[in-house]
C-alpha positions in Angstrom: 6.7 -3.6 -15.5 8.4 -5.4 -18.3 10.0 -8.7 -17.8 12.8 -9.4 -20.1 12.1 -11.4 -23.3 15.6 -12.9 -23.2 16.0 -16.5 -22.3 16.9 -16.6 -18.6 18.7 -19.5 -17.0 17.0 -21.4 -14.2 19.2 -19.5 -11.6 18.4 -16.2 -13.2 14.7 -17.0 -13.1 15.0 -18.0 -9.4 16.7 -14.7 -8.6 14.0 -12.8 -10.5 11.5 -14.5 -8.2 13.4 -13.6 -5.1 13.5 -9.9 -6.3 9.7 -9.9 -6.8 9.2 -11.5 -3.4 11.5 -8.8 -1.8 9.6 -6.0 -3.6 6.3 -7.4 -2.3 7.6 -7.7 1.2 8.8 -4.1 1.1 5.5 -3.0 -0.2 6.8 -1.7 -3.5 4.3 -1.0 -6.2 5.4 -3.0 -9.3 2.4 -1.9 -11.5 4.2 1.1 -13.0 6.9 1.2 -15.7 10.0 -0.8 -14.9 12.1 -3.7 -15.9 13.1 -7.1 -14.5 16.2 -8.3 -16.4 19.8 -9.6 -16.2 22.8 -7.4 -16.7 25.0 -9.7 -18.8 28.1 -7.6 -18.1 27.9 -8.1 -14.3 25.6 -11.2 -14.1 23.3 -9.3 -11.7 19.6 -9.9 -11.9 17.8 -6.6 -11.3 14.4 -5.0 -10.7 14.2 -1.3 -11.8 11.0 0.6 -11.2 10.8 4.2 -12.3 8.8 5.2 -9.2 11.8 4.5 -7.0 15.2 6.2 -6.8 17.0 2.9 -6.4 17.2 -0.5 -8.1 17.0 -3.9 -6.4 19.5 -6.5 -7.5 21.0 -9.9 -6.7 24.6 -10.4 -7.7 25.9 -13.4 -9.6 27.3 -15.4 -6.7 24.7 -14.6 -4.0 21.0 -14.6 -3.1 21.2 -11.5 -1.0 19.0 -8.6 -2.2 20.8 -5.2 -2.5 19.7 -1.8 -3.4 21.8 0.4 -5.7 21.5 4.1 -6.3 23.1 5.7 -9.4 24.3 9.3 -9.4 22.7 10.9 -12.5 25.6 13.4 -12.7 28.7 11.2 -12.7 27.3 7.6 -12.8 28.8 6.6 -9.4 26.8 3.8 -7.8 26.2 3.4 -4.0 24.9 0.1 -2.7 23.2 -1.0 0.5 22.0 -4.3 1.8 18.2 -4.5 2.1 18.2 -7.0 4.9 16.2 -5.5 7.8 15.4 -2.3 6.0 11.9 -0.9 5.3 10.8 0.7 2.1 10.7 4.0 3.9 14.3 3.6 5.0 15.5 2.7 1.5 13.6 5.7 0.0 15.1 8.0 2.6 18.6 6.6 1.8 18.2 7.2 -1.9 16.6 10.6 -1.5 19.5 11.7 0.7 22.1 10.5 -1.9 20.1 12.4 -4.6 20.1 15.6 -2.6 23.8 15.3 -2.0 24.5 14.7 -5.7 22.4 17.7 -6.7 24.1 20.0 -4.3 27.6 18.8 -5.5 26.6 19.4 -9.1 25.8 23.1 -8.5 
């Protein structure tokens, strides 16, 4: 996983730490290809890992960790709160959305 080489603010660094803690609590494998960075358009700090069909993020005015799935066909994004969810539940959620998107594209 690559961590951004941009200069992060203290708050962005704190949120990056929260994302890594959440990933560890969920049991996500962070050893593969991925990125921990800030989206300067939205202010979201995010953790994207290519081994998962969703991205974890924390929005600008919050400390809550959310998961977002992006439709590869039309770019639509669907979000869910990660509170109380297991990695398996998040993976099933994203897989279901991916299946629906693929069927709709045919």
